[in-house]
N, C-alpha and C positions, 0 to 999 in steps of 0.2 A: 303457347306456354304461359300458364295463368298464375304460377307461383311468383311471389316477390323474392328476389335474392339480393343479399347485402354482402359486399366485400368489404372487410373492415381491415383497414391497414393496406391501402391501395399503392404499394410500391411498384417495382418493376414487375414482380411475379403477379401481383394482384392486378395490374393493369394489363398484362397479357391475358390473363383469364378474363378479365372484363371484355377485351376486344374480341377475343376468341368466341365468348359467348354470344355477343352481338352478331358476328358473322355466322354463328350457328343457327340464329333465328330468334334469339331473345330480344325483346323490345326494350330499348332504353327506359321506357316508362316503367318496366317491371324490375329495374336494376337500381340499387342504392349503393353509395360508396361512403365510406369515412376516411378521413385523413387527418393529420396533425396541424397541417398549415392551410390557411385560407386560400392562398394562391394556388396551391396544388389542387384544392377542390374546385376551384373557379376553372382550372386547366382542364380538369376531367369532365366538368360539365360542358365546357365548350368544344371538346374533342368528341365526346360520345353521346352528348345529350342526357346523361344519367344525373340523378338528383343526390346531392352531397347532403349528409345528414349527421347528427351526432351518433355516437356509439349507443346511447340509450334509445333514441328514436329508432335506429336500426333493429334493435331488439324487440320493440314494440310492433314494428311493422312488417318485418321480413318474415317469410316462412322458412328460409334458409339462410343461415349466417356463415360466411366463409372467413375464418380467422386466419388472415394472412400477415399477422404481426411478427415481429422477432421474438424468439422463445423467451428471452428475459422480460419482455412486455406482456406476456400472456396472463400472469397472475393478476396484474392490475386491470387488464381488460375484462376479465372474467368477473371481477368485483364489480365493474360498472354494469355489466350485462345481467348479472343474476337477479337482482330485483324486478327485472322487466321481462325475463324470459320464461315461458310457459313450456311443460314438457312435449307439446305438439310440435315444437320447432325442431328443425335439423340443425345441428352444428357441425360444421366441417373445419377441421384444423389442419392448415398447411404449415405450421410451425415445426421446424425439425426438433426432434429429440423430446417432444412432449407427448407422454402417453395419454391414452383416452381416459384413463382412471383419474389423471390430474385434472381434467376438465369435468368429468362426471361428479367428482366430489365438491366441486364448487357451484354447479348448478342444481336446478330441481331435480329431485329423484325421478328417474324414468327418462331424462332427456336423451335422445339418440344422438351419439357423437360418432363420427367417422374421421379417422386420421388418414392424412394423405401426404405422401412425400413426392412432390414434383421435382423435376430437374430444370436446369436453366433453358434447355432447348424448347420449353414452352413458349419462349419469346418468338420463336419462329415456327410455331406449330407443329414441332417435331419432338414433343416432350415425352417422357415416360413418367406417369403419375401411379404410385403404388398406394393402394387403398387397404385399409384395415377397418373392420367394424368393431366399435365399442360394445359393451354389454347390452345396450338396448336398441342398437341400430337393426332395422329390419332390412329383408332383401329389397324392399322398394327404396329405402334410404340409400342403399349401396348403388342401386341402379341409377337413381337420381344423381348421385355423386359421379358416377361414371359418365353420365350425359354431360355434366358440367365440364369435367375435365377432359373428356374426349374431344372438346372443341378445340383443345391445343396439342393434341397428339394421341397417344396411346395410354391405355390403362391396365393395370393388373391388381387383382386382389390377391392378398397374402394374409395369413394370420398375424396378429400383431407381434407375436413373438419372433416373426422373421423381419420385422421393420428395420432392425439395425444392420442386418445382411443386406437388405434392399437399398439401405441409404449408402452403405459401403460401395455397392455396385453400381446403382444407378443415380442416387442423389449426387455423389462426388464423382461418378463415372467420367462426365465430360472433361473434368480437370485433368484426369489421367491422359486422355487423348490429346489435349492441349499441350501437356508436357512432352508427349512423345513427338508431337509435330514440331515443337520448339527444338528438341534434341536432333531430330532429322534435318531440320533446317540449318542447324549449326554444322552438321555433317555435310551437307551439300555444299556449304560455303568452303568447308575444308577441302573438298573435292575440287573446288574451282569454279562452282556456279555462283552467279549473282544471287543476293538474298531474295529478290523478288521471284526470280525463276525457280530457286529451290523451293520456296514457299508455294507457289502455284502448282508445281509438280506433286508436292506431298499432299496438299489438300485435295486436288483431284483424285489422286490415288486412294485417299481415305474415303471420299464421297463414293468413288466407283466400288471399292471393297465392302462398304457399308451396304450399298444397295444389292450387291451380289449376295451378301449374307442374308439379307432380309427376303430378297425375292426368289432366290434359287432353291431354298429349302435344304441346301447341302450342308453337311458338317463342316465347321471351319477347317479341320484337318485335311479334308478332301480338297476344299478349295485351295489351300495352302500348297498341297502336293501337285495341284495343276501348274503351279508356278515354278515348282522347284524340279529343275532338270538334273540328271545325273552329272556330278562333278562340275555343275554350273555356278553362277554368281549367286543365286539365292541360298543354295545349300551351304555355301561358304559363309555367308552372312548369318544363317540360322546357327551354325555351328558356333560362332562368335557370341551370339546371344545366350546359347546354352552354356558356353564356357564361363561367360560372365554372370551366371545365375540369374538372368532376367526373369525367367518364369518364377523362380522361388521368391525373388524380390517382389514381384506382382502380388503373389499370394500373402506375403508377410505384410504389404502395404494395405490390402484389403481387410486383413485381420485388425490391423491398427485402426482403420477408419471404423470398423464395426465396434471394437472395444471403445473408441472415444464416443461413438453414438450411444452406447450403454452408459457411459459416465454421465454424458449430458442428460440423458433420460433419467437417471437416478439423482439429478440435481447436483452432481459434482462437477459443475462447469467452471 
């Protein structure tokens, strides 16, 4: 791998991506990082052997720049990069809600931009990163982006018009499962189990169910029906979930997340 890649704004997600790339075969000598704090830069250098640089230096030297800053910091960062970036560089944005047009308008005409929405399981190499091409991004640019983000999980290409829906489902998705586990743990305590045991039971059930969904190829309805005996415990629980409108609540919740993503993308944050 001969291209130089710079990760700008190396927080938790940026560091997860950095470590995943190194495990995937990138050489530390080909990786640059930028941070706000000197001590953070020294920490990353000591941990991974990568070179900390300024944003301007990253723009001059890197073939691919991964912008992993907070959305509210994107405008200022692009102002720093623009004088030094040429259109032959690939710019990958991992900032939530920032459309490719926002970045393209602030850089040299023709600069390829790819928008990526990763989720937090990239921290354990089980992430899902949703990719969308900007106006000037080529199939090769997308393939290169998939190679990078594939080091920390799976990737999926979607039109940018579907990024808000993907954010609602995937970007925010882990939080819904944590919320469900929290509620089920409380229920386990109510039913008489110690918190630690309730937690372990639910977490393993979640892991097992996720692996079955991933590996079996079966529709979730079929997997659920396999657990649901006539007049049994599971169907009694499912009936209560339906009576309380859980399915409708989930749909409404994801619509709300999608709408908020649209607001953020339009600058109404």
